C-alpha positions in Angstrom: 0.0 0.0 0.0 1.4 3.4 -1.0 1.7 5.9 1.9 1.1 9.6 1.2 3.3 12.0 3.1 1.3 14.4 5.4 2.5 17.5 3.6 1.5 16.1 0.3 -1.8 15.1 1.7 -2.5 18.6 3.1 -1.5 20.2 -0.2 -3.8 17.9 -2.1 -6.7 18.6 0.3 -6.1 22.4 0.0 -6.0 22.2 -3.8 -9.3 20.3 -3.8 -10.9 22.8 -1.5 -9.7 25.7 -3.7 -11.1 24.0 -6.8 -14.5 23.5 -5.0 -14.6 27.2 -4.1 -13.8 28.3 -7.6 -16.4 25.9 -9.0 -19.1 27.4 -6.7 -18.1 30.9 -7.8 -18.3 30.1 -11.4 -21.8 28.6 -10.9 -23.0 31.6 -9.0 -21.6 34.0 -11.6 -23.3 32.1 -14.4 -26.5 32.1 -12.5 -26.4 35.9 -11.9 -25.8 36.5 -15.6 -28.7 34.4 -16.7 -31.2 35.8 -14.2 -33.1 39.0 -15.0 -31.3 42.1 -13.9 -33.1 44.7 -11.7 -30.7 47.4 -13.0 -29.8 48.2 -9.4 -33.3 49.7 -8.7 -34.7 48.9 -5.2 -38.2 47.5 -5.2 -40.9 49.8 -3.9 -44.0 48.5 -2.1 -47.4 49.3 -3.5 -48.2 51.7 -0.5 -44.9 53.5 -1.2 -45.8 53.8 -4.9 -49.3 55.1 -4.1 -48.0 57.5 -1.5 -45.7 59.2 -3.9 -48.6 59.6 -6.4 -51.1 61.0 -3.9 -52.9 64.1 -5.2 -52.9 62.9 -8.9 -55.7 64.1 -11.1 -58.9 62.0 -10.8 -58.4 59.9 -14.0 -54.8 59.1 -13.0 -55.7 58.4 -9.4 -58.3 55.9 -10.6 -55.4 54.0 -12.3 -53.3 54.1 -9.2 -56.2 52.7 -7.2 -56.1 49.6 -9.4 -52.3 49.2 -9.1 -51.0 45.8 -10.1 -54.4 44.4 -10.8 -54.8 42.3 -14.0 -58.3 43.2 -15.3 -60.5 41.2 -17.6 -63.0 42.6 -20.0 -60.8 42.7 -23.1 -61.0 45.2 -25.9 -64.3 46.8 -24.6 -62.8 47.5 -21.1 -59.6 48.9 -22.5 -61.4 51.2 -24.9 -63.5 52.5 -22.1 -60.4 53.2 -20.0 -58.7 54.9 -22.9 -61.7 57.1 -23.4 -61.4 58.2 -19.7 -57.8 59.1 -20.3 -58.3 61.2 -23.4 -56.1 64.3 -23.3 -53.4 62.7 -21.0 -50.0 61.5 -22.2 -50.2 57.7 -22.2 -47.7 54.8 -22.1 -48.9 51.2 -22.7 -46.6 48.3 -21.8 -47.3 45.0 -23.5 -45.8 42.1 -21.4 -46.2 38.5 -20.4 -45.2 36.5 -17.4 -43.1 34.0 -19.4 -41.2 36.8 -21.1 -37.6 37.1 -19.6 -36.9 40.6 -21.0 -40.3 41.7 -19.5 -39.0 40.5 -16.1 -36.0 42.7 -16.4 -38.2 45.7 -17.2 -40.5 45.4 -14.1 -38.3 47.5 -11.8 -37.8 50.0 -14.6 -41.5 50.4 -15.2 -42.2 50.5 -11.5 -39.9 53.5 -11.0 -40.8 55.3 -14.2 -44.5 55.1 -13.5 -44.0 56.3 -10.0 -41.7 59.2 -11.0 -44.0 60.4 -13.9 -47.4 59.0 -12.9 -48.8 62.3 -11.7 -48.6 63.6 -15.3 -48.6 60.5 -17.5 -51.1 57.6 -17.6 -49.5 54.1 -17.6 -51.4 50.9 -18.6 -50.3 47.3 -19.2 -51.5 44.6 -21.5 -50.7 41.1 -20.3 -50.6 39.5 -23.8 -50.6 35.8 -24.8 -50.4 34.8 -21.2 -52.4 31.6 -20.6 -52.4 31.8 -16.8 -54.0 34.7 -14.9 -52.4 33.4 -11.7 -48.9 33.5 -13.3 -49.6 37.1 -14.5 -50.6 38.1 -10.9 -47.5 36.4 -9.5 -45.3 38.1 -12.0 -46.3 41.6 -10.8 -45.9 40.8 -7.1 -42.2 41.5 -6.6 -42.4 45.0 -8.3 -45.9 46.2 -8.0 -46.9 49.1 -10.2 -49.6 51.8 -9.7 -51.6 51.0 -12.8 -53.6 48.0 -14.0 -53.0 45.6 -16.9 -55.6 44.1 -19.2 -55.6 40.3 -19.5 -55.2 39.3 -23.2 -54.7 35.5 -23.3 -55.3 35.2 -27.1 -52.8 38.0 -27.8 -55.2 39.7 -30.2 -55.6 42.8 -28.1 -51.9 43.3 -27.7 -51.4 42.8 -31.5 -54.1 45.4 -32.2 -52.6 48.0 -29.9 -48.9 47.5 -30.7 -49.1 46.2 -34.3 -46.6 43.5 -33.2 -46.6 39.9 -32.0 -43.3 40.7 -30.2 -43.1 41.0 -26.4 -42.3 43.4 -24.8 -43.5 46.4 -26.7 -44.0 49.9 -25.4 -46.5 52.3 -27.0 -46.4 56.1 -26.4 -49.2 58.5 -27.1 -48.9 62.3 -26.7 -51.9 64.5 -25.6 -53.1 64.8 -29.3 -53.0 61.0 -29.7 -49.9 60.7 -31.9 -48.3 57.3 -31.4 -44.7 56.0 -31.2 -44.0 52.3 -30.8 -40.8 50.9 -29.2 -40.0 47.3 -29.9 -38.0 45.3 -27.3 -37.1 45.9 -23.6 -35.8 49.0 -22.0 -32.3 48.5 -20.5 -32.5 51.3 -18.0 -34.8 53.7 -16.2 -33.1 56.7 -17.8 -33.8 55.5 -21.3 -37.5 54.7 -20.6 -38.0 58.1 -18.9 -36.3 59.8 -21.8 -38.7 58.3 -24.3 -41.7 59.1 -22.1 -40.7 62.7 -22.1 -39.8 62.7 -25.8 -42.8 60.8 -27.2 -45.6 61.4 -24.6 -44.9 64.6 -22.6 -43.2 66.7 -25.1 -45.1 65.5 -28.2 
């Protein structure tokens, strides 16, 4: 039987331990890269969001009172809500719970709608999502002060955004002129820049 000298045994154990630590680090790094980024934005609770938007005009306050709800009623319900918001700058976010880029946008939309929600109407369309429970769970970590309309067939989202892609953001200025942005927003600054450019300053 071959005997291993104590020093060699200790060195071998240390090398094995170091390799294990490095392997764990690589796995954690890969996991962090594959998981949706929050862009360094801290989550706000729904009471915090609503508190910052207190005193909004009645039509916008009605949105804030339905924060993070996923509403049914389809096209008819959405058209009625849009009629109540006529004359306000508007941002519509089309998303789905299964959409990974949509997950990375949640904190961005939470903060943008809180920062600008006293002047701008925000709405969501939960498009091509087959589970209402999944949609509600999706919104829980980063609640927003506006509702989304449930669109399991995807037809409502397609009609509003003219796109089967997800996510899509649609901007309307006070006169109803439209601008469509395809794909996710990578930062709060870029989303707020486009809100000001295409909704507020249009």
